[in-house]
MARNU-51922 format. One record per atom (N, C-alpha, C, O): residue in three letters; atom name; x, y, z. Coordinates in pm, whole numbers, plus 50000, padded with zeros to 5 digits. Layout:
N
 code site  east north    up
  Ala   CA     X     Y     Z
...
This chain:
64
 code site  east north    up
  Met    N 50084 49882 50000
  Met   CA 50000 50000 50000
  Met    C 50088 50125 50000
  Met    O 50187 50132 50074
  Gly    N 50053 50223 49918
  Gly   CA 50135 50341 49904
  Gly    C 50117 50440 50018
  Gly    O 50031 50424 50104
  Lys    N 50200 50542 50015
  Lys   CA 50193 50646 50117
  Lys    C 50074 50738 50090
  Lys    O 50027 50750 49977
  Ile    N 50026 50802 50195
  Ile   CA 49921 50902 50180
  Ile    C 49987 51035 50150
  Ile    O 50072 51082 50226
  Lys    N 49947 51096 50039
  Lys   CA 50010 51221 49997
  Lys    C 49932 51341 50051
  Lys    O 49810 51337 50065
  Thr    N 50005 51447 50079
  Thr   CA 49945 51572 50123
  Thr    C 49886 51644 50002
  Thr    O 49947 51649 49896
  His    N 49766 51700 50019
  His   CA 49704 51781 49915
  His    C 49770 51919 49922
  His    O 49740 51998 50011
  Lys    N 49859 51947 49827
  Lys   CA 49946 52064 49835
  Lys    C 49871 52196 49828
  Lys    O 49911 52293 49892
  Ala    N 49761 52202 49751
  Ala   CA 49684 52325 49746
  Ala    C 49622 52357 49881
  Ala    O 49615 52474 49920
  Ser    N 49578 52254 49953
  Ser   CA 49521 52275 50086
  Ser    C 49629 52307 50188
  Ser    O 49606 52386 50279
  Ala    N 49746 52247 50173
  Ala   CA 49854 52271 50268
  Ala    C 49902 52416 50262
  Ala    O 49952 52469 50361
  Lys    N 49887 52481 50146
  Lys   CA 49926 52621 50134
  Lys    C 49822 52714 50195
  Lys    O 49854 52829 50227
  Arg    N 49699 52668 50211
  Arg   CA 49591 52752 50259
  Arg    C 49558 52733 50406
  Arg    O 49512 52826 50472
  Phe    N 49580 52613 50459
  Phe   CA 49547 52582 50597
  Phe    C 49674 52562 50678
  Phe    O 49775 52515 50625
  Ser    N 49670 52598 50805
  Ser   CA 49779 52565 50896
  Ser    C 49719 52522 51028
  Ser    O 49609 52564 51064
  Val    N 49792 52438 51100
  Val   CA 49743 52382 51225
  Val    C 49803 52461 51340
  Val    O 49924 52486 51344
  Thr    N 49719 52502 51435
  Thr   CA 49765 52575 51552
  Thr    C 49823 52476 51653
  Thr    O 49821 52355 51632
  Gly    N 49875 52529 51762
  Gly   CA 49933 52444 51865
  Gly    C 49833 52353 51931
  Gly    O 49868 52243 51974
  Lys    N 49708 52396 51940
  Lys   CA 49604 52314 52003
  Lys    C 49532 52224 51904
  Lys    O 49438 52154 51941
  Gly    N 49575 52226 51777
  Gly   CA 49518 52136 51679
  Gly    C 49405 52193 51596
  Gly    O 49345 52122 51516
  Lys    N 49375 52320 51613
  Lys   CA 49271 52382 51532
  Lys    C 49330 52420 51397
  Lys    O 49451 52434 51383
  Ile    N 49243 52436 51297
  Ile   CA 49286 52470 51162
  Ile    C 49267 52620 51141
  Ile    O 49156 52672 51157
  Lys    N 49376 52690 51106
  Lys   CA 49372 52834 51085
  Lys    C 49368 52863 50936
  Lys    O 49438 52798 50858
  Ile    N 49286 52960 50896
  Ile   CA 49274 52997 50755
  Ile    C 49287 53148 50741
  Ile    O 49259 53222 50835
  Asn    N 49330 53192 50624
  Asn   CA 49328 53333 50589
  Asn    C 49209 53358 50498
  Asn    O 49165 53269 50426
  His    N 49156 53479 50503
  His   CA 49038 53511 50426
  His    C 49074 53540 50280
  His    O 49185 53582 50249
  Cys    N 48978 53516 50192
  Cys   CA 48995 53546 50050
  Cys    C 48939 53686 50021
  Cys    O 48890 53753 50112
  His    N 48946 53728 49897
  His   CA 48896 53858 49849
  His    C 48977 53975 49905
  His    O 48921 54082 49928
  His    N 49106 53956 49927
  His   CA 49188 54066 49979
  His    C 49311 54087 49891
  His    O 49416 54127 49941
  Arg    N 49299 54061 49761
  Arg   CA 49412 54073 49669
  Arg    C 49398 54194 49576
  Arg    O 49492 54272 49561
  His    N 49282 54209 49516
  His   CA 49263 54318 49420
  His    C 49119 54367 49429
  His    O 49037 54310 49501
  Asn    N 49089 54474 49355
  Asn   CA 48960 54543 49361
  Asn    C 48930 54590 49503
  Asn    O 48816 54581 49550
  Leu    N 49032 54641 49571
  Leu   CA 49014 54683 49709
  Leu    C 48957 54824 49720
  Leu    O 48913 54865 49827
  Gly    N 48958 54899 49610
  Gly   CA 48907 55035 49613
  Gly    C 48757 55041 49633
  Gly    O 48706 55138 49689
  Met    N 48686 54938 49589
  Met   CA 48540 54940 49602
  Met    C 48493 54876 49732
  Met    O 48374 54880 49763
  Lys    N 48584 54817 49808
  Lys   CA 48544 54752 49932
  Lys    C 48553 54852 50048
  Lys    O 48638 54941 50049
  Asp    N 48464 54836 50143
  Asp   CA 48459 54923 50260
  Asp    C 48582 54898 50348
  Asp    O 48635 54787 50350
  Thr    N 48627 55000 50419
  Thr   CA 48744 54987 50506
  Thr    C 48721 54885 50615
  Thr    O 48811 54809 50651
  Lys    N 48600 54882 50668
  Lys   CA 48567 54785 50773
  Lys    C 48576 54642 50720
  Lys    O 48622 54551 50790
  His    N 48531 54623 50599
  His   CA 48536 54491 50536
  His    C 48681 54447 50514
  His    O 48716 54332 50542
  Lys    N 48764 54538 50464
  Lys   CA 48905 54504 50439
  Lys    C 48978 54475 50569
  Lys    O 49066 54389 50572
  Arg    N 48943 54544 50675
  Arg   CA 49006 54521 50804
  Arg    C 48969 54383 50859
  Arg    O 49053 54316 50920
  Arg    N 48846 54340 50837
  Arg   CA 48804 54206 50880
  Arg    C 48876 54098 50801
  Arg    O 48906 53991 50855
  Leu    N 48902 54125 50673
  Leu   CA 48968 54025 50589
  Leu    C 49115 54007 50625
  Leu    O 49173 53902 50593
  Arg    N 49178 54106 50690
  Arg   CA 49319 54097 50726
  Arg    C 49345 53989 50830
  Arg    O 49449 53923 50827
  Thr    N 49251 53970 50922
  Thr   CA 49274 53879 51034
  Thr    C 49247 53735 50992
  Thr    O 49157 53708 50913
  Ala    N 49326 53644 51045
  Ala   CA 49303 53502 51020
  Ala    C 49190 53454 51110
  Ala    O 49157 53520 51208
  Ser    N 49131 53341 51075
  Ser   CA 49024 53286 51157
  Ser    C 49040 53135 51167
  Ser    O 49120 53074 51097
  Ile    N 48962 53078 51256
  Ile   CA 48964 52934 51280
  Ile    C 48856 52869 51196
  Ile    O 48744 52920 51188
  Leu    N 48888 52759 51134
  Leu   CA 48793 52686 51051
  Leu    C 48682 52628 51137
  Leu    O 48706 52589 51251
  Ser    N 48561 52621 51084
  Ser   CA 48448 52570 51160
  Ser    C 48468 52422 51192
  Ser    O 48533 52350 51117
  Pro    N 48412 52377 51304
  Pro   CA 48434 52236 51345
  Pro    C 48385 52133 51244
  Pro    O 48441 52024 51235
  Cys    N 48279 52166 51167
  Cys   CA 48228 52068 51071
  Cys    C 48323 52050 50953
  Cys    O 48321 51945 50888
  Met    N 48406 52151 50922
  Met   CA 48500 52140 50812
  Met    C 48640 52098 50855
  Met    O 48726 52070 50772
  Thr    N 48664 52094 50987
  Thr   CA 48797 52065 51038
  Thr    C 48843 51925 51001
  Thr    O 48959 51906 50964
  Ala    N 48754 51828 51011
  Ala   CA 48792 51689 50980
  Ala    C 48833 51675 50834
  Ala    O 48928 51603 50803
  Thr    N 48762 51741 50744
  Thr   CA 48793 51734 50602
  Thr    C 48929 51798 50573
  Thr    O 49010 51742 50500
  Ala    N 48952 51915 50631
  Ala   CA 49079 51984 50607
  Ala    C 49196 51907 50667
  Ala    O 49303 51901 50608
  Arg    N 49176 51848 50784
  Arg   CA 49283 51772 50847
  Arg    C 49319 51648 50765
  Arg    O 49435 51609 50759
  His    N 49220 51587 50702
  His   CA 49244 51472 50615
  His    C 49327 51513 50493
  His    O 49411 51436 50447
  Leu    N 49301 51633 50439
  Leu   CA 49372 51679 50320
  Leu    C 49517 51716 50349
  Leu    O 49604 51695 50264
  Ile    N 49545 51770 50467
  Ile   CA 49680 51818 50495
  Ile    C 49761 51724 50581
  Ile    O 49868 51761 50629
  Gln    N 49712 51601 50600
  Gln   CA 49791 51505 50679
  Gln    C 49919 51469 50604
  Gln    O 49923 51475 50482
  Lys    N 50019 51432 50678
  Lys   CA 50149 51403 50618
  Lys    C 50182 51257 50629
  Lys    O 50288 51214 50583
């Protein structure tokens, strides 16, 4: 049986915190920022924790 490979696209987007939670960065913060509200752009700067229902799927994709 072969090795389980890491899904590289997911590994670039998700990271695991010290307590095992999955941290993500928000999308829509690359271009067309002139039309977005300042409050919206400020919210997009901060990272957030992935929801518990999606954590198992993301952890399966980024396992090594």
